[in-house]
NUTOR-376717 format. One record per residue (C-alpha): residue in one letter; residue number from 1; x, y, z. Coordinates in nm, 3 decimals, padded with zeros to 5 digits. Layout:
BEGIN
+--------+-----+---------+---------+---------+
: residu : num :       x :       y :       z :
+--------+-----+---------+---------+---------+
:      a : NUM :       X :       Y :       Z :
...
+--------+-----+---------+---------+---------+
This chain:
BEGIN
+--------+-----+---------+---------+---------+
: residu : num :       x :       y :       z :
+--------+-----+---------+---------+---------+
:      m :   1 :  03.015 :  00.543 : -03.237 :
:      q :   2 :  02.983 :  00.211 : -02.973 :
:      f :   3 :  02.888 :  00.247 : -02.641 :
:      k :   4 :  02.873 : -00.021 : -02.346 :
:      v :   5 :  02.521 : -00.096 : -02.213 :
:      p :   6 :  02.490 : -00.210 : -01.896 :
:      q :   7 :  02.342 : -00.587 : -01.848 :
:      n :   8 :  02.334 : -00.705 : -01.530 :
:      v :   9 :  02.165 : -00.374 : -01.377 :
:      q :  10 :  02.039 : -00.591 : -01.099 :
:      m :  11 :  02.292 : -00.717 : -00.943 :
:      e :  12 :  02.461 : -00.481 : -00.655 :
:      d :  13 :  02.825 : -00.349 : -00.743 :
:      k :  14 :  03.055 : -00.461 : -00.480 :
:      i :  15 :  03.226 : -00.192 : -00.339 :
:      v :  16 :  03.492 : -00.362 : -00.071 :
:      g :  17 :  03.548 : -00.706 : -00.226 :
:      p :  18 :  03.259 : -00.919 : -00.249 :
:      l :  19 :  03.040 : -00.664 :  00.048 :
:      t :  20 :  02.809 : -00.427 : -00.154 :
:      l :  21 :  02.732 : -00.121 :  00.045 :
:      k :  22 :  02.416 : -00.213 :  00.155 :
:      q :  23 :  02.647 : -00.486 :  00.357 :
:      l :  24 :  02.893 : -00.311 :  00.463 :
:      i :  25 :  02.633 : -00.025 :  00.593 :
:      i :  26 :  02.510 : -00.323 :  00.773 :
:      c :  27 :  02.822 : -00.474 :  00.867 :
:      a :  28 :  02.928 : -00.142 :  00.996 :
:      v :  29 :  02.654 : -00.069 :  01.265 :
:      g :  30 :  02.606 : -00.404 :  01.382 :
:      g :  31 :  02.989 : -00.420 :  01.420 :
:      g :  32 :  02.927 : -00.100 :  01.637 :
:      i :  33 :  02.667 : -00.222 :  01.811 :
:      s :  34 :  02.850 : -00.558 :  01.924 :
:      y :  35 :  03.164 : -00.339 :  01.980 :
:      f :  36 :  02.988 : -00.073 :  02.254 :
:      i :  37 :  02.827 : -00.401 :  02.465 :
:      y :  38 :  03.169 : -00.534 :  02.441 :
:      i :  39 :  03.383 : -00.212 :  02.586 :
:      s :  40 :  03.123 : -00.128 :  02.770 :
:      t :  41 :  03.092 : -00.500 :  02.974 :
:      s :  42 :  03.412 : -00.624 :  02.912 :
:      n :  43 :  03.577 : -00.441 :  03.235 :
:      i :  44 :  03.301 : -00.548 :  03.450 :
:      y :  45 :  03.201 : -00.895 :  03.359 :
:      v :  46 :  03.369 : -01.231 :  03.277 :
:      l :  47 :  03.395 : -01.378 :  02.945 :
:      s :  48 :  03.093 : -01.615 :  03.007 :
:      i :  49 :  02.847 : -01.248 :  03.079 :
:      w :  50 :  02.977 : -01.023 :  02.798 :
:      l :  51 :  03.074 : -01.251 :  02.523 :
:      p :  52 :  02.673 : -01.349 :  02.426 :
:      a :  53 :  02.558 : -01.006 :  02.485 :
:      t :  54 :  02.864 : -00.915 :  02.206 :
:      s :  55 :  02.803 : -01.234 :  01.984 :
:      i :  56 :  02.364 : -01.215 :  01.981 :
:      p :  57 :  02.414 : -00.884 :  01.831 :
:      a :  58 :  02.678 : -00.998 :  01.568 :
:      l :  59 :  02.533 : -01.297 :  01.490 :
:      i :  60 :  02.194 : -01.109 :  01.374 :
:      t :  61 :  02.384 : -00.872 :  01.170 :
:      v :  62 :  02.570 : -01.127 :  00.992 :
:      a :  63 :  02.246 : -01.288 :  00.909 :
:      i :  64 :  02.062 : -00.973 :  00.787 :
:      a :  65 :  02.359 : -00.881 :  00.536 :
:      f :  66 :  02.442 : -01.206 :  00.420 :
:      v :  67 :  02.177 : -01.483 :  00.421 :
:      k :  68 :  01.949 : -01.499 :  00.170 :
:      i :  69 :  01.606 : -01.773 :  00.174 :
:      k :  70 :  01.465 : -01.855 : -00.115 :
:      d :  71 :  01.690 : -01.588 : -00.302 :
:      i :  72 :  01.520 : -01.355 : -00.036 :
:      p :  73 :  01.673 : -01.136 :  00.159 :
:      f :  74 :  01.661 : -01.270 :  00.543 :
:      i :  75 :  01.498 : -00.964 :  00.676 :
:      k :  76 :  01.225 : -00.955 :  00.406 :
:      f :  77 :  01.171 : -01.331 :  00.455 :
:      v :  78 :  01.196 : -01.215 :  00.849 :
:      f :  79 :  00.913 : -00.958 :  00.798 :
:      l :  80 :  00.714 : -01.180 :  00.490 :
:      e :  81 :  00.703 : -01.456 :  00.740 :
:      l :  82 :  00.542 : -01.225 :  01.051 :
:      e :  83 :  00.287 : -01.098 :  00.821 :
:      r :  84 :  00.165 : -01.446 :  00.705 :
:      l :  85 :  00.121 : -01.555 :  01.114 :
:      l :  86 : -00.066 : -01.200 :  01.162 :
:      v :  87 : -00.280 : -01.136 :  00.836 :
:      p :  88 : -00.583 : -01.427 :  00.818 :
:      q :  89 : -00.497 : -01.684 :  00.529 :
:      k :  90 : -00.858 : -01.639 :  00.427 :
:      r :  91 : -01.018 : -01.315 :  00.346 :
:      f :  92 : -01.390 : -01.261 :  00.324 :
:      f :  93 : -01.556 : -00.961 :  00.117 :
:      i :  94 : -01.812 : -00.874 :  00.343 :
:      k :  95 : -01.980 : -00.547 :  00.121 :
:      g :  96 : -02.058 : -00.286 :  00.326 :
:      s :  97 : -01.864 : -00.347 :  00.589 :
:      a :  98 : -01.550 : -00.067 :  00.599 :
:      e :  99 : -01.648 :  00.240 :  00.699 :
:      t : 100 : -01.703 :  00.495 :  00.405 :
:      y : 101 : -01.433 :  00.730 :  00.352 :
:      k : 102 : -01.532 :  01.106 :  00.347 :
:      s : 103 : -01.339 :  01.363 :  00.187 :
:      c : 104 : -01.222 :  01.718 :  00.352 :
:      l : 105 : -01.426 :  01.919 :  00.059 :
:      y : 106 : -01.724 :  01.679 :  00.079 :
:      q : 107 : -01.992 :  01.922 :  00.316 :
:      e : 108 : -02.291 :  01.725 :  00.466 :
:      q : 109 : -02.610 :  01.832 :  00.307 :
:      t : 110 : -02.902 :  01.992 :  00.495 :
:      k : 111 : -03.246 :  01.928 :  00.481 :
:      k : 112 : -03.274 :  02.252 :  00.347 :
:      q : 113 : -03.052 :  02.128 :  00.036 :
:      i : 114 : -03.174 :  01.787 :  00.006 :
:      k : 115 : -03.555 :  01.957 : -00.016 :
:      k : 116 : -03.441 :  02.205 : -00.276 :
:      e : 117 : -03.307 :  01.914 : -00.489 :
:      a : 118 : -03.626 :  01.691 : -00.459 :
:      d : 119 : -03.785 :  01.981 : -00.554 :
:      n : 120 : -03.607 :  02.067 : -00.864 :
:      i : 121 : -03.589 :  01.671 : -00.965 :
:      k : 122 : -04.020 :  01.683 : -00.937 :
:      k : 123 : -04.011 :  01.981 : -01.121 :
:      k : 124 : -03.785 :  01.842 : -01.386 :
:      n : 125 : -03.971 :  01.581 : -01.395 :
:      e : 126 : -04.303 :  01.714 : -01.457 :
:      a : 127 : -04.151 :  01.875 : -01.746 :
:      v : 128 : -03.989 :  01.577 : -01.905 :
:      k : 129 : -04.371 :  01.425 : -01.864 :
:      g : 130 : -04.526 :  01.720 : -02.009 :
:      k : 131 : -04.290 :  01.672 : -02.334 :
:      i : 132 : -04.365 :  01.286 : -02.289 :
:      k : 133 : -04.758 :  01.373 : -02.352 :
:      d : 134 : -04.667 :  01.618 : -02.631 :
:      i : 135 : -04.429 :  01.319 : -02.791 :
:      d : 136 : -04.777 :  01.131 : -02.769 :
:      k : 137 : -04.959 :  01.427 : -02.965 :
:      l : 138 : -04.761 :  01.436 : -03.274 :
:      t : 139 : -04.732 :  01.038 : -03.284 :
:      k : 140 : -05.089 :  00.989 : -03.265 :
:      i : 141 : -05.152 :  01.290 : -03.522 :
:      l : 142 : -04.831 :  01.143 : -03.733 :
:      d : 143 : -04.979 :  00.762 : -03.791 :
:      s : 144 : -05.358 :  00.908 : -03.801 :
:      q : 145 : -05.145 :  01.125 : -04.100 :
:      g : 146 : -05.285 :  01.427 : -04.023 :
:      v : 147 : -05.712 :  01.328 : -03.977 :
:      t : 148 : -05.801 :  01.397 : -03.619 :
:      k : 149 : -06.138 :  01.240 : -03.562 :
+--------+-----+---------+---------+---------+
């Protein structure tokens, strides 16, 4: 049994003629805005006033829907250019310059808790030192082969 495997899944489906669904929605919204401006200004103002007011949103809509610069959609290209202008070109790492993040689950330790932990650490260190002394005694006995002076 053979099945057709989609080959070019990156390409958007064409809905109406050469228009994709995204382009169709962008054109409908932009055309609606231009039409609203035309309806609200054509009865009151002359052609030289309402024509630029309606053509500017229409041109922006056409650019957003159809123009690609270096195979990047126009709106993404505009945002990338804005980011390039606003973000510094050189970035420097400064150790410890950022604020530290404190979780909502984290509780700051009180002085009593810090002192208690320090005491626990001291007790553990003393226990380790005692074990080291016992190991030193044992190694001396083993090195002298059981003969003590």
